C-alpha positions in Angstrom: 13.2 -18.9 6.8 12.1 -15.7 5.1 14.0 -12.5 5.9 12.4 -9.1 5.2 14.2 -5.8 5.1 11.9 -2.9 6.0 13.1 0.1 4.0 10.2 2.5 4.5 7.6 2.8 7.3 4.4 4.4 6.4 2.0 6.1 8.9 -1.1 7.6 7.3 -3.7 9.9 8.6 -7.4 9.1 8.1 -9.6 10.9 5.7 -9.9 11.6 2.0 -6.6 13.4 1.7 -4.2 10.5 1.8 -0.9 12.3 0.9 1.2 9.8 2.8 -0.4 6.8 1.0 0.3 8.4 -2.4 3.9 9.2 -1.4 4.3 5.5 -0.4 2.8 4.3 -3.7 5.1 6.6 -5.7 8.1 5.2 -3.8 7.3 1.6 -4.4 8.7 -0.4 -7.3 7.9 -3.7 -9.1 8.5 -6.7 -6.9 8.2 -4.7 -3.6 5.9 -6.1 -0.9 3.5 -3.8 0.9 2.9 -5.1 4.4 -0.2 -3.8 6.1 -1.9 -4.4 9.4 -5.4 -4.5 7.9 -7.0 -3.8 4.5 -9.1 -1.3 6.4 -6.0 0.8 6.9 -5.7 1.3 3.1 -9.0 2.8 2.0 -12.4 4.0 3.3 -14.5 2.2 0.7 -14.6 -1.1 -1.1 -14.5 0.6 -4.4 -11.3 2.5 -3.5 -9.8 -0.8 -2.2 -10.5 -2.6 -5.5 -9.0 0.3 -7.5 -5.9 0.2 -5.2 -5.5 -3.6 -5.6 -5.7 -3.2 -9.4 -3.0 -0.5 -9.4 -0.7 -2.6 -7.2 -1.3 -5.7 -9.4 -0.5 -3.7 -12.6 2.7 -2.4 -11.0 3.7 -6.0 -9.7 3.6 -4.9 -6.1 2.5 -7.6 -3.6 0.3 -7.1 -0.6 0.9 -9.0 2.6 
């Protein structure tokens, strides 16, 4: 059985200015797991989503 500890809850507003998302990404460290409801919650465009996935991969942050 896997047990997860939720340390930080992130609620973001929609639109281009994603201060909360940037704050969350600054907070996360290698080996952290970002749990999301939908990939649509992360970005507005496919291009932005691919850039975000690349950044998460480089920083060894998993997406679930």
